[in-house]
N, C-alpha and C positions, 0 to 999 in steps of 0.2 A: 695056696702053696703048701707043700709039705713042710711042717715045722722042723722035721728032721734035717732038711737041707741046710737050714741056717744053723741048727744045732751042731752039725758036723763041721761047719766052718768057723766055729768059735775060735777066736784068737787065743794063743797060749802065752801072751805077754804077761809079765809078772805083775803089771799094774792093774789088771782087770778086777772088777768086783761084780759078781753075777747077780742076777735078779733073785736068786734063791734066798738071799739074805735081806731082801727088801731094798727100798730106795736109800742111797747113802745120804749122809748129812748135808753134802754140798748141793743137793737138789731141793732143799727146803726153801720155800718162797715166802718172802715177807709180803704182807698185805700192802697194796698201794696206799700211799699217804700223801699229804701235802695239799696246800690250799688250791693250787692250780689244778691238780688232779680232781679234787672234790668239785670244783667249779665246772670242769669239763664233763664229769660224770653226771652232774645235775642237768647240763644242757643235753647230753645224749639221751637221758631218760625223759626229759620234758618234751623234746621234739621227736622222740622215737627214731633217733639216728642209728644207722647200721654201720658198725665198724667191725672188722675182723678181730680187733683187739679185744672187744667185749665178748663177741660170739665164740671166739676161740680161746677165751680165758688165758690170754697171753701172760706169762709170768713177768714180763717187762713193761706191762701197760702203764703203770704209774710212772716209771722212769721216762718212758718215751713221751707220754702226754705232758710231763713236766718240762720236757725240752721242745714241745711244740710239734711233735711228730705223731701221726696216726695212720692206720692202714685200713683201706676200704676194699671190699670184694664186690665185683660187678658180675653181671650175666647170671644171676641167680645163685642158688645154693645146692644145686644138684649137678653132679659132674657126669660126663659120658664115659669117664674112665674109672677103673676100679683098682687103684694102687693099694698095695697091701699095708702101707704105712699111714694113709690119710684118713682123717675122721669125717671128711665131707661125704655126704650121701651120694650114692651112685644110682643112676637110673635115667629115665627120660625127662630132660629138663623142661621147664615151662617156657612159654613163648617169651621172646625178647621184649623187655620193657623199653620202648624207644625214648621215654622221658627220663630214663635212669641217669644219663650223663648230667642233666640239670639237677637231679636230686643229690647226686654225689657232690657236685660243685657247691650246692647250697649247704650241705652238711659241713663241708670244709670251711665255708664262710662263717657259719654259725659258731663253729668250734674255734675259729681263729687259728687254724692249723698253718704252721709255717712251712713244713715239709710233709707232703702227702705221699704215701706209698699206695699204689693201686694194684690189685691182683685180681684173678678170676679163676673160676672153674674152667675145665676144658670143655669146649663146645664143638665136638667133632660132628654134631648133628647139623650144624649150620654150614652153608656153602662157603661163607667167608670165615668160619670158625670163630666168629665173634669179633674179628679185627675191626669192623666198621664201628661198632659200639665202643671198642677200645679207643680208637682215634677220636671219636666224638666226645668221649669222656675227658680226654686230655684237653681238647679244645674248649670244652665247657668250663673246666677248672681254670684254665688260663684266662678266659673272658671274665669270670666272676671273682677270681683270686689272682690278679696279675703278679703279686709278690710272693706267691707260694711256689716253691720248687717241687719237682716231681720225680718219683721213681716208679717205673712200671715193671712189675714182676710178672712176666708174661709166660703163657704156655708155649709149647714148641710149634703150634699152628701146623703140625705135621710136616714141618720144614718147608712149607709153601712160601716162597719168597715174596709173592704178591701180597700176602697177608702180613708178613713181617715188614714189608716196605711201608705199610700204613702206620706202623709204630715209628719207624725211622723218620717219616715225613713230618710227624708232629713233634719230634725232637725232645723227648723227656731228658732231663739232666742226667738221669741214670736209667739204664735198661738192664733188668736182671732176669735171668732164667736159671733155675736150679737144676743141677745135674743130680742132686739128691744122694747118690751112693756111688760106690766103686763099680767098675765095669762088670766084675764077676757077679755081683748081686743085682744088677739092674733088671734082669728079666724077672726075678722073683719079687723085687721091691716095687718096681714101677709098671710092670706087666706090659702095658701098651706102648711104652716109650722105649727109645733106644739111646744108648750112651753116646754113640757117634753122631746121632742126629742132634742131640743137645749141644755137643761140641761144635757142630757145623752152624747151628743157629747163632751161637755166641761168636764164632769166627765171622759170620756174615754181618752181624750187627756192627762189629768193629771195622770191618772192611768197607762198610757203607757210611762210615763217618760218625757213629755213636762214640762220644768222647769217653764215657765212663760205663763199662760193662761190669756185671757182677754175677756171682753164682753162689750156691750154698750146698753144703754136704751135711748129712746126718750120720752120726756114729752110734755104734752099739747094736748093729744089725748082724754082726759076725764078720766084719771086714778085718783085714790084717793091716798092721802098721805100714808095711811096704806098699799095700794097695792104696791106702790113703795118700801117701806121699806121691805115688804115681798119678793119682787123680789130680792132685795139686799141680803136678808138672803138666798134665794134659790141659788143664785150664789155663795155665800160663802160656802154653804153646799156641793158644788162640787169642792171646793178649787180653785175657780177663784181668780187670784192675782190682776188683774187690772180691774177697771170699769170706763167707760165714761158715763156721763149723760148730755144730751143736749136738747135744745128746738127743737121740730118738727116744720118745716115750710112747708107749702103746696106748692108742686112743680107747680101745675096748678089747674084750677077749676075742673078738672076731678078727682083730688085726694081727699083724706079725708080732711075735713076742720080742721083748728086749733080750738080747743075748748077753749083754754086758753093760755096766755103767763105767764110762771112761773117767779116769781120775783127773782132777785139776792139773796135775803135773803133766799128764799126757796131752791135755789140751794146750798147755803152755808150750810143750815141745812142738806141736803142729803149728802154733802161732809163729814160733821162731823159724821153723823151716819155711813157712809161707813167706815170711818177710825176706828171708835169704833168697827165695826164688824170684822175688821182685814184685809181689803184689803191693799195691799202694796202701791197702788196708786189709788187715786180717782180724776178724772177730772170732775168737775161739775159746769157748767155755761151755759148760753143761747147759746153761739156760739161754744161750744165744739162739735167736730165731732170725729168719731172713731179713726182717726189717729192723733188727737191733742196731741202735746208733746210726740209723740210716742217714740222718742229716749230716753226720760227719764224713760220709763217703763222697760228699761233693768236694771235699778239700783236696 
């Protein structure tokens, strides 16, 4: 994508801080601490467990692990899509590992995870787009960890309802699908995804009986305040229950540049607006990621 496109769309709100001055102080991250975190970290290292928390260097890892929450990525680490914001590798994925559901379930058991978030790369190369492994992973987790609650952060499965139905049939406590950005920037930020398709996936999930749906938005890509508010309204129009709003950070020089750092005051404003719109939970701050405080979204 031409960086000039996003440069042109930079917001002119008075609360912005551009990347030209470096990261602001509110983006400083404290190193994870605490006995529970250290114990879990030792288990992860000892048994070579794979969590997106560690591989993605999540700033909230210590806090989430301390509360018994962890996030796992399935279906490999190579994505068939090439979104401009995402640090996951793009290319031809490896073959599906059919024993992966048991491996993930075993990891959750070893770690003693109370609430697990499962996500994946996009697998447009597969006829079922990975939905069968998705369903089997949920079932394996339930068999081995009957007291663990689940959130599935799913791709759009190209809007194929047969694939989405496989998720619905295994009934995770929360089903999440991120819209990621405002309508105007979707083509540049998500490339192969469509704004309205994501809304339709979320609408379908709710219409088919999923009790708690969730979505997430990144800020700092050049969106305007009114566009963020409209996105929140669009998500509520399809009965999304939970929304997370966080700061976009550039994974590498090859990815889309950060156009602005959103202030804590602006994040608080979006939180207030979200609650007024009727979301059950709104997580809105610079370091918020999709699975932040995920266990509380069951309430």
